[in-house]
C-alpha positions in Angstrom: -47.2 3.9 5.5 -46.5 4.4 9.2 -43.4 6.2 10.5 -42.3 5.2 14.0 -42.0 8.1 16.5 -39.2 6.2 18.1 -37.1 6.9 15.1 -34.3 9.4 16.0 -35.0 11.9 13.3 -38.8 11.9 13.7 -40.1 15.5 13.5 -37.4 16.7 11.1 -38.2 17.6 7.5 -35.7 17.4 4.6 -36.4 18.9 1.2 -34.5 17.1 -1.6 -33.8 18.5 -5.0 -32.2 15.4 -6.2 -31.9 12.9 -9.0 -30.2 9.5 -9.6 -28.3 8.3 -6.5 -26.1 10.6 -4.4 -28.7 13.0 -3.0 -31.7 10.5 -3.1 -29.7 7.8 -1.4 -28.7 10.2 1.4 -32.2 11.3 2.0 -33.4 7.7 1.9 -31.1 7.0 4.9 -32.5 10.1 6.7 -36.0 8.9 5.9 -35.3 5.5 7.3 -34.1 7.3 10.4 -37.5 8.9 10.7 -37.2 12.2 8.8 -40.1 13.5 6.6 -38.4 13.8 3.2 -40.1 15.8 0.5 -38.7 15.1 -2.9 -39.0 18.0 -5.4 -39.1 16.6 -9.0 -39.3 18.4 -12.3 -42.3 17.8 -14.6 -40.6 14.8 -16.2 -39.6 13.4 -12.8 -36.3 12.4 -11.4 -34.0 11.6 -14.4 -33.6 8.1 -13.1 -37.3 7.5 -13.9 -36.5 7.8 -17.6 -33.6 5.3 -18.2 -35.2 1.9 -18.1 -34.8 -1.0 -15.7 -31.7 0.3 -14.0 -33.3 3.6 -13.4 -36.4 1.9 -12.0 -34.1 0.1 -9.6 -32.5 3.4 -8.5 -35.9 4.9 -7.9 -37.1 1.8 -6.0 -34.0 1.7 -3.8 -33.7 5.3 -2.8 -37.2 6.8 -2.6 -39.2 4.7 -0.2 -41.3 6.5 2.2 -40.7 9.9 0.7 -43.3 12.4 -0.5 -43.0 13.7 -4.1 -44.0 17.1 -5.4 -43.6 18.1 -9.0 -42.5 21.7 -9.5 -41.2 23.5 -12.6 -38.5 25.5 -11.0 -38.2 27.8 -14.0 -41.7 29.0 -13.3 -42.0 31.8 -10.8 -45.0 30.5 -9.0 -43.5 27.0 -8.6 -40.3 28.6 -7.3 -42.4 30.3 -4.7 -43.9 27.0 -3.8 -40.4 25.5 -3.5 -39.4 28.4 -1.1 -42.5 27.7 1.0 -41.3 24.1 1.3 -37.9 25.2 2.3 -39.3 27.6 4.9 -40.8 24.7 6.7 -37.7 22.4 6.4 -34.8 21.7 8.6 -32.4 20.8 5.8 -32.1 20.9 2.0 -30.1 18.3 0.1 -29.4 18.8 -3.6 -27.3 17.3 -6.4 -28.4 19.2 -9.4 -25.8 20.3 -12.0 -23.3 22.9 -10.6 -24.7 26.4 -10.6 -28.4 25.4 -11.4 -29.7 26.1 -7.8 -28.0 29.5 -7.7 -29.4 30.5 -11.0 -32.9 29.5 -9.8 -32.5 31.6 -6.7 -32.4 28.4 -4.6 -28.7 28.4 -3.8 -27.3 28.4 -0.2 -26.8 32.2 0.0 -30.4 32.9 -1.0 -31.9 30.3 1.2 -29.8 30.9 4.3 -30.6 34.6 3.8 -34.2 33.7 4.4 -33.5 31.0 7.0 -30.2 31.4 8.9 -30.9 28.2 10.8 -31.3 26.1 7.6 -28.8 23.2 6.9 -27.9 23.2 3.1 -25.9 20.3 1.7 -24.9 20.1 -2.0 -23.3 17.3 -4.0 -21.3 17.7 -7.2 -18.8 15.7 -9.2 -15.8 17.9 -8.5 -14.7 20.2 -5.7 -16.1 23.7 -5.6 -13.4 26.3 -6.6 -11.4 23.7 -8.6 -10.8 24.1 -12.4 -13.3 21.2 -12.9 -16.0 22.5 -10.7 -18.5 23.1 -13.6 -17.7 19.8 -15.4 -20.5 17.2 -15.5 -19.4 14.6 -12.9 -21.0 11.2 -12.6 -19.8 8.2 -10.5 -17.6 6.9 -13.3 -15.8 10.2 -13.6 -15.0 10.2 -9.9 -13.8 6.6 -10.0 -11.5 7.5 -12.9 -10.1 10.8 -11.6 -9.6 9.7 -8.0 -7.2 6.8 -8.9 -9.8 4.2 -8.0 -10.0 2.7 -11.5 -6.2 2.7 -11.7 -5.9 0.3 -8.8 -8.8 -2.0 -9.8 -8.5 -5.0 -12.1 -6.0 -7.6 -13.0 -2.3 -6.7 -12.9 -1.9 -7.2 -16.7 -5.3 -5.8 -17.6 -7.0 -2.5 -18.2 -8.2 -0.3 -15.3 -11.7 -1.3 -14.2 -14.5 0.4 -12.5 -16.0 -1.0 -9.4 -19.1 -3.1 -10.1 -21.6 -0.6 -8.6 -21.7 3.2 -8.3 -19.4 3.3 -5.3 -18.6 7.0 -5.4 -22.3 7.9 -5.6 -23.1 5.6 -2.6 -20.1 6.8 -0.6 -21.1 10.4 -1.3 -24.6 9.6 0.1 -23.0 8.5 3.4 -20.9 11.7 3.5 -24.1 13.8 3.0 -25.8 12.0 5.9 -22.8 12.8 8.1 -22.8 16.4 7.0 -26.5 16.8 7.6 -26.3 15.2 11.1 -23.2 17.2 12.1 -24.8 20.5 10.9 -28.0 19.7 12.7 -26.1 19.0 15.9 -24.2 22.2 15.6 -27.5 24.0 15.0 -28.9 22.5 18.2 -25.9 23.9 20.1 -25.6 27.3 18.5 -28.9 28.0 16.7 -27.1 28.5 13.4 -27.5 26.6 10.2 -24.8 26.2 7.6 -23.7 25.0 4.3 -21.8 21.8 3.4 -20.5 20.5 0.1 -19.7 16.9 -0.9 -17.8 16.1 -4.1 -17.8 12.6 -5.6 -14.0 12.9 -6.3 -13.2 13.8 -2.7 -15.3 10.9 -1.5 -13.6 8.5 -3.9 -10.2 9.7 -2.7 -11.2 9.4 1.0 -12.4 5.8 0.4 -8.9 4.9 -0.6 -7.2 6.4 2.4 -5.2 3.2 3.2 -3.9 3.2 -0.3 -3.0 6.8 -0.1 -1.2 6.1 3.2 0.8 3.3 1.5 1.8 5.7 -1.3 2.7 8.5 1.1 4.8 6.2 3.3 6.6 4.3 0.6 6.6 6.5 -2.5 5.4 3.5 -4.5 2.4 3.9 -6.7 -0.4 1.5 -5.8 -1.1 -0.8 -8.7 -3.7 -3.3 -9.9 -3.5 -6.5 -8.0 -6.5 -8.6 -9.0 -8.1 -10.4 -6.1 -5.0 -11.7 -4.2 -3.1 -9.3 -2.0 0.3 -8.2 -3.5 2.3 -8.9 -0.3 0.7 -11.9 1.2 -0.8 -15.3 0.3 -3.3 -16.8 0.5 -4.9 -13.5 1.1 -8.3 -12.7 -0.6 -7.6 -15.5 -3.0 -10.3 -17.2 -5.0 -10.5 -21.0 -4.5 -12.9 -23.3 -6.5 -15.0 -25.6 -4.5 -17.0 -28.6 -5.7 -20.0 -26.3 -6.3 -18.8 -22.7 -6.4 -16.1 -20.3 -5.3 -14.8 -19.0 -2.0 -12.3 -16.4 -1.0 -9.7 -17.5 1.5 -7.2 -15.6 3.7 -4.7 -17.5 5.9 -1.4 -15.6 5.5 -0.1 -15.3 9.0 2.5 -17.9 10.1 0.0 -19.4 12.5 -3.0 -19.4 10.2 -1.0 -20.8 7.2 0.3 -23.7 9.3 -3.2 -24.4 10.5 -4.5 -24.4 6.9 -1.8 -26.8 5.8 -2.5 -29.1 8.7 -6.2 -29.0 8.0 -5.8 -30.0 4.3 -3.3 -32.7 5.2 -0.3 -30.9 3.7 1.8 -29.8 6.6 4.9 -30.3 4.5 4.0 -27.0 2.7 5.2 -25.0 5.7 8.8 -26.3 5.1 8.7 -26.1 1.3 10.9 -23.2 0.1 8.1 -22.1 -2.3 5.6 -21.6 0.6 7.8 -20.9 3.7 6.9 -17.2 4.0 4.7 -14.6 2.4 7.2 -13.4 -0.2 7.8 -17.0 -1.4 4.0 -17.8 -1.4 3.3 -14.6 -3.4 6.0 -15.6 -5.9 4.5 -19.1 -6.3 0.8 -18.1 -5.9 -0.4 -20.3 -8.7 1.3 -23.4 -7.3 0.0 -22.6 -3.8 -3.6 -22.3 -4.9 -3.3 -25.5 -6.9 -2.3 -27.4 -3.7 -5.1 -25.9 -1.7 -7.7 -26.4 -4.5 -6.8 -30.1 -4.7 -8.5 -30.6 -1.3 -11.1 -27.8 -1.1 -12.2 -28.6 -4.7 -13.6 -31.9 -3.5 -15.9 -30.3 -0.9 -19.0 -28.2 -1.2 -18.9 -24.5 -0.5 -20.9 -24.9 2.7 -18.7 -27.7 3.9 -15.5 -25.7 3.2 -16.9 -22.7 5.1 -17.8 -24.9 8.1 -14.5 -26.7 8.0 -12.3 -23.6 7.7 -14.4 -21.6 10.1 -14.1 -24.2 12.8 -10.3 -23.9 12.4 -10.5 -20.2 12.9 -9.7 -19.4 9.3 -11.3 -16.6 7.2 -13.3 -17.9 4.3 -16.4 -16.6 2.5 -18.6 -17.8 -0.3 -18.7 -15.7 -3.5 -22.5 -15.3 -3.9 -24.9 -14.0 -6.5 -27.6 -11.5 -5.5 -30.2 -14.3 -5.5 -27.9 -16.3 -3.1 -27.5 -13.3 -0.8 -31.3 -12.7 -0.7 -31.9 -16.2 0.5 -29.0 -16.5 2.9 -29.9 -17.4 6.4 -27.3 -14.9 7.7 -29.0 -12.1 5.8 -32.5 -13.3 6.9 -31.4 -13.2 10.5 -31.0 -9.4 10.4 -33.0 -6.5 9.1 -30.9 -5.2 6.2 -33.5 -6.1 3.7 -36.9 -4.4 3.8 -40.0 -4.4 1.6 -40.8 -1.5 -0.7 -44.0 -1.0 -2.6 -44.1 1.0 -5.8 -47.0 3.2 -6.9 -48.3 0.3 -9.0 -48.5 -1.9 -5.9 -45.5 -4.1 -6.8 -43.6 -5.4 -3.8 -39.8 -5.8 -3.8 -36.9 -6.2 -1.4 -34.2 -3.6 -1.1 -31.6 -2.8 1.5 -32.5 -0.5 4.5 -30.3 0.8 7.3 -27.0 -1.1 7.6 -27.1 -0.8 11.4 -29.4 -1.6 14.3 -30.0 1.0 17.0 -31.5 -0.1 20.3 -35.0 1.2 21.0 -35.6 2.0 17.3 -38.1 -0.2 15.4 -36.9 -1.7 12.1 -38.0 0.1 9.0 -41.5 -0.9 7.9 -42.9 -1.4 4.5 -42.7 2.0 2.7 -44.2 3.2 -0.6 -42.1 4.6 -3.5 -44.2 7.5 -4.7 -44.8 8.3 -8.4 -43.6 11.8 -9.5 -46.0 14.4 -8.1 -47.8 12.0 -5.8 -48.3 14.9 -3.4 -49.5 18.4 -3.9 -47.6 21.2 -2.1 -50.6 22.3 -0.1 -50.9 18.7 1.4 -47.5 19.1 3.1 -48.4 21.6 5.8 -46.1 24.4 4.6 
């Protein structure tokens, strides 16, 4: 494993007391940006290591390039070793159950008492000081209690969760923002600080546009399925000869262009399709007319044809399709990880490119306790 010194966070050390996704995903981003991340795990390891294939995927995705130290934080000697790690760190990131770090003497008050320049970021399910602050809070709880599930799904169906742990992942981005903001403030003032990220707050923030709609209109957002509730075709699914695409062409200009392209210019004058309210009311008939033409062409042909006309369309892809996509291969979003058994796999890396910074190289996912505390230069 080689870490490029051109990386913007090279020379910084982060100590992670984390499990599952929110904290490990945040420190993975910091690691990909060049930080030295030391992951402190209990004797049984990160809880994700114990839950089968999905847990193995979590560990593989969010622990590349880190160093792992096993410490029993209930043991006084191991707590002292943890404090030694913190004393040599720039930041601590943790998402253990609410109150655990304080009870262990590793909470923000104790650690900033030792190191006033330390940055300390915590993640929990619910907002500190709220009635629910001590409730267990996984991603699904945040999706449910933030309104996210209420607006997801078919109009006549049950509320649905998003198909991946969106609140956990969103929280990891918020943690990275908090760490970087606090480090910048420390550079300017010499002072560290404490930040807290809650999954529910993140899930609410991710729905800001929906909250804006509710605040401005007083109308509760509702489940809409794929298609937009006020425009069509907008985010609508259309079947092609060999798959599915989503299509948006709801402005007057774009709808007229679509109708001309598929040889149905008469649709712009049909009362059922003349404007967005009419098209929404007759969405099924609208999509039938569009599918009669696009359904005879392959997905790739539809994308080329519609794209050349300046219309928004995209293929609905499986993961295997995404991994082999020429568009994805042209970038650096996928990188190679190697687990402690030597198995190689592809996982996402940084979702941006910064000039002058080398792409993330092949990194090893350590087994729990791969490093001893005295190896880490504390």
